[in-house]
Structures are given as C-alpha cells and as structure tokens.
N, C-alpha and C positions, 0 to 999 in steps of 0.2 A: 699819770701820763709818763710814757717812757722818754728817755733822752733822745731817741731817734724821731719821735713824733713832733711835727711842727706846732708852734703855739698858735693861738687864735689870731693874734695880730699878723703873724706870718702868713696864715691861710688867707686872711682878708687882703693882704698885700698882693698875694698871688692871684686872687680873683680879680683884683683891680687891673693887674697886668694883662690877664687873659681877656677881660672886657675891652681893654684898649686895643688888643690885637684883633678881636672879633670886629670891633667897630671899624678899624682900618681895612679889614678884608671886605666888609660890606660896602665901604666907600669905593674900594677898588672894583668890586663887582658892579656897582652902579655906574662907574665910569666905563666899564666894558659894555654895559647895556646902552649907554649913550653912543658909544662908538658903533655898536651894531645898528642902531637906528640910522646913523649917518651913512653907513654902508648900504643899508636897504633903500634909503632915500636916493642915494646916488644911482642905484640900479633902475630907477623909474625913468621912463621917457615920457614924452608929451602925451602919448596915447594911453598911459596908465592912469587909473583913478586911485587916489590915495585911499586905502581901506585898512581897517583894523587887522584883517587877516595877514597883511604884510608883516605885522609886528607880533601878533599873538598866534602861536602855533601850539595847539593843545597836545599834539603828539610829541613835540619836543619836551614840553613840560612833564608829561607822563614819564618819558624816558629819564629825565633828570631825577624825578622823585623815586623811580625804581632804583637808580644808582645810589641814592641816599640810603635806601633800605639794605643795599648789599654791603655798605661800609660799616665799620665798627660803630656800634651804638652805645657801648658802655652801659651805664645804669639807666640811660634814657630810653623810655619805651618807644617803639616804632611810630606810633601815632603822634606822639609829642614831637619827635624829630621831623617827620614829614610835614606837620603843621607849621613848624618853625620855617622850614625851607619854602613852604608854600607862601608864607608872608614875605619872605625875602624876595622871591620871584615876583610877587604882586607889586612890591615897592619898586623894583627895578623896571618892570614893564610899564609902570605909570610914568617913568621918565622917557620911554619911547613914545607911547601914546596911551592916555588914560582910556580905559574901557568903560562903556555905558552898558549896563546889564539890566534887563527887565526881568521882573519876577512877579509871581502871584502875590499880591499884597492883601491888606495893607502892611505897614511896617510891623514887625514882630511875628510874622508867620514862620513856619518851618521852612517854607520855600526860600525866604530871605536867608535863613540860617544855612541852607544848602548852597545858596549862591555865594555867601561869604566863605564857606568851607572850600568850594571849588576854585573861586577866583581870588580869594584873599580880601583883605580890608581896603586895599588901595584901588578900588573901583568905584564908579558911581552907580549905586543901586537905584533902580526906578521901580517903585511899587505900582502895580497895575491891578485893576479891579477884577479881571477875569482871565482865564487861560487863553481865550480867544484874543484878548487885547495883547497879551505877551507875543503871540504869533504875529499879530498885525504890526506891532512896533518893530519887530525884527525884520519882517518882510519889507516894511517901508524904509528901513535904514535908520530909523529914529533910535534904535538900540542895536548895539553890535551883536549881542547875544541875548538869549532868554533862558530862563530856568523854569521848568514846569514839572509838577509831580506826575508820575506815570503808574506807580503801583505801591501798595502797602501790603506788608506781610500778613496783616490781620484782615483787612477789608478788601483786598484784591486790587484790580486794575482801576485806574482813573479814566473812565470812558470818555470824558470830555477831551482829554489830551489825545486819545487815540482818534477820535472823530476829527479833531483839528488837523491831524496829519493827513487824513484822506483828502482834505481841501487845500493843503499848503504844499509849496515847493521847497520849504526849508529842509535842511538836513540835520541829523543828529551829530553833534560834535564832541559829546562826552556824556558821562554819567557820574552821579554821585549818590552814595548811600548814606542815610542819616538815621541813627538810632533815635527813635521818638520817645521822649520822656515827657509825660504830661503831669502838670502840677495843679493843685487846687489853690487858687490865688484870691487875695482880697486887696481892697484899696485901704488907704489910711483911715477912711471914714466908715468902713464896714463894721457892723456889729455882728461878731461871729455867732453869737447865740441866737440871732434873729435872721439868719440867712434863709430866704424863702425861694430863691431861684438861682440857677447856675447857667451861664452862657458858655457855649462851645460850638465848634464846627460839628456838623452832623456825624462825621466819621469819628471825631474825637469823643463825643458823647457815647457812641457805640463801643469804642475801644476802652472806655472806663465804666461800662455799665455795671459790672460786678461790684466795683469799689463804691459807686454811688448807691447801689442797692443796699450795701452793707452799712454805709456811714450816713447817707443823706437820702433815705428812701422816699421822703415825702416832699422834697423840694421840686419846684417846677424846672424842667430841663428845656432850655430855649436854644434851638439851633440857629446859628448865625453864619455869615459867609466865610469866616475864617477865625482862627484862634486869636489873631491880632485884633480883629473886630471885637471878639469877646473881651479881651483885655481892655480895649478902649472904652467899652460900654460900662464895665464895672468900676471904672476910675471914679465916676461921680455918684455912685449909688451906695447907700448904707446897708441895704438888705440883700445884696447880690454877691456872687462869687463867679470866678471865671476858671475854665480849664484851658491852659496854654503852656507853652514851653519857656525855657529860660530867657530867650531873646525877647519875648513879649513881656515877661516880668521885669526885665531890665529897662526896656524902652518906656514902659508905662508906669514904672516905679511901684510895682505891686509887691505885696508881702506873701510869703508862703504859709499856707495853712497845713498842707500835706504835700509831700514830694513823691514822684514816681508812682502815680496812682493808676497807670495803665494796667489792664488785666493780663496782658502778655508782656513779660519783661524783655522779650526779644523783638518787640515791635519795631519794625524798620520800614522806612519809606525810600524808594528809589526815585531819583529825579533825573531828567534828561536836560542836557545843554543843547539848545537849538541855535542854528546859525545858517550861514550861506556858503560854507566852504567844504570842500572834500579834503579828507586827511590822508596822509601817507601812513603805511603800516608801521607799527611799533614792535610787532612780534607777540603782543598780548592784546588782541583786539576782539571786538564784537561787531556783528553786522545785523542791521534791522531792515526788514522788508515788509511791504504790504502786498498781498497777493489776492487777486480775484480769480476764482476757479470756475470752470465750466460745471454746469449742473448735471452731474452724472454719478452713478454708483461708484464708490471707492475713490472719490475725488480727493479727499484729504489724505488717504493712504498714498496715492500716486504723487501728491504734492510733496510729502515728506520723504518719500523713498530716495530721491537723489542725495539728500543729506546723509542718510545711512550709508548709501553706496560709496560716498566719497569721504567717509570717516569724520563727519562734521557733527559736533555736539550741539543740539538745540537747547536753548536755555529758557525760552518762553514761547507759548502759543496762545493767542487770544482770538476770539471770533467777534465781529461786529456786523450789524446789518448794513447792507450796501445802500447808498443813496441813489443808485442807478435804477434798479428794478425791484419790484416787490418780491419778498421772500428770497432774496439773494444775499450773500454774505461775503465779507472779505476777512482774510486772516492776517494777523500781525504776528510776525515770527522774528525772534531774536536767536542768533546762533553764534558760536565762537568762530573766529577767523576774520580776515580782512578780504574785501571783494577783489583785491589784487592777487590774493593767494590762488594758485593754480586749481586746488581742489574746490575752493569756493566758486571760482569762475565756472568750472565745469558743472557744479551743482546748480548754480543760478541759471546757466544756459538751458539745462534740462527742465528746470521749473518754468522758465519763460516759454519754452516750446509747447508746454501743455496747459498754460494758464491763459485766461482772458486778458489779464493785465498784471504786471509786476512793477511796483515802484520801490526803488532802492532808497531807503531813508538815510543810508550812510554807514560807513564803518568808522569806528572810534575806539580809543583806548579803554580797556576795562578800568573800572574805578580803582585808583591807587590808594587814596586816603582811606584808612580803616574806618570801621563802624564802632563808635563808642557810645 
C-alpha cells in the first residue's frame, strides 16, 4: 500500500460519514414530501374528493428517474441507481398517502415482482385471483392501481388482458418490463431423486420445454393458475418440484435445484399499470388505443396510414374478436408519442374519422427501469 492510499479504518470512517449524510438527505427529502402533501391538501375544496391521483403522479416519477440516469453514476450500474431512487420515492410517497396496488396473484408471481419494481416496496400489494378481478378492484376504487401482464417475448400477447380493456373504462398509467428467469425449485422435504411431477403456469412450462425435455423428460407436467400457486403446492410434497421465479422461492422458502432454465435467455414480460387518471406528457411517452374498423377491403391499411403520414412509430398491433358482431374484430395499437402531441392528435382524428369506434386507453411514460 502506497503512502497516499487511505487505510482500511480510514475508508470505513469515510463510509460511516457518507452513510450519515445519505440518511440526513433522505430525512430532508421525506420532510419535503410531507410538505408537498400539505400543499396538495390545502388546494382541495369541499367539492373535491380525496384521491390517490392527487399524490401519485406517474409522469413526475418517470421524469425524476430519467434525471437520475443523466447524472454521474460512477461505478454504479444504471439499473441499480434507478432501483435505489425508486425505493426512496416509494418511501416518501407513503408519507403522503400509502398506495394500494392490486396484482395478479397469489403472492410470489412475476406480476407481484413487476408491481414492486414499478411502485417500490412501500405500497400495500393486494394479490387477486384473476386479471378480471384486478380490473374490478381498480374500477371499484378498492385498489388505487392494478398491475396486469400484457405480453411475453416468447409466448406473445396475454389475450385475457386485452379482452378486459374492451369492457373497462380504466386507462393505462404506465408500463414495466421484467426479465423472466425461471428456476427449478424444491421444498425442504422434496426427495430430488424421486421427483415425479413439476408444477408451473402453462406459459412457464412452455417456456422451459427444452430444458425439461433434456433433464426431466418423464416427469408429469401439471399446469396451475400461476407460478406462485406452483410454489405453494410443492411446499408440502416430497415428490414434486415447481418452476417459478426468485420472489416465489423467497416467499415459500424453496430451494434451488437449477437456475435460469428458460429456453430463451432474453425472455421478457411487459406489464401495464391500470388506473383512472389521464397523464401529462413527459417527452418520452406511448399511447395505446382500441380501434373497431368498418368491414371493407384495405381497412387495416387505411387504419395505419395516418400513423405513417404523421411520422409516428407503431410499437405493437394485435387483433382480437369483437364482442359486438360475429366475424368482426378490434385492433389494439401501441405507438410512440402522447395524445396531446400535435402529430398524434392529427393521426387520431384521421383514424376516428374512418373507424366505427376508437377508445383511447391512455398515454403514459415509456418504461424507465431497465430489464435485468
């Protein structure tokens, strides 16, 4: 060690000092959050109803996280830094008003992991049995927001979620992408040499088909409602295994037999945040719409033409059967931009002029937190 390098005790003393400074700044930030809450409460009059949207602004949080990424990161990776600030904001928001967030349960699902990634740990998560229940809880006001899966890079769209949007008046308030890592798990009582069945969600079993064929070709594959349910079932069985993620392994105290067994190492699922508010532009937004077109030749081409004419990049197009008439269809379209942008307004006006119905699902910030 050179004479100019600090000693280990000196480095530890410096870390202690930095920790104290960080804690003092977090306390200062939390007091600012409390002051913000008081200002917002003072702005209410007797006709206003107290609502979570008064305190939680997704577009503001997206802007804060983007500013984090613009600043000096040093040796800290961008994902780690944004996750840290995500938790600080979650903690401060809980001082204004704790959020109640519904998600597709049970506990231990990837949807719960997505909810925690987007909202942080300082929220009340509510596990619900179906995607429809998540929509109903938010519509009824029993949950402030909901988190539902919408597409997987390996298995495609989650049609149940798309169908729920055709019947709901809720809006999309955000998106979150989660890298899906599946693990082969056992309970404390599992006899590894005698495993005869494996539990997993139907899509999970499909996403791990090659690994199962290679390592456990003869065991029974039992599809269940979720990976959290798979973890729960295997907890008390000696001859079973489960395929689930880290959050399920932790919640149900399972051990790892094999890690990252998904056939596609880039397997990613996109989740949507559903709520009841319209968001302001952030400069990096997406817009989602449902369109029912008239039955005529070239209908899809005419539908998409305004997007091209106004320089708008489409990011997703899906077709679902309409519930109105036989052999009719609706299109789910995601594209870049906010519905307050002039070019988006012009394109939507042109689409609405030639369509039977257009429902604007909302404009929302692009996912900020990275995929790991």
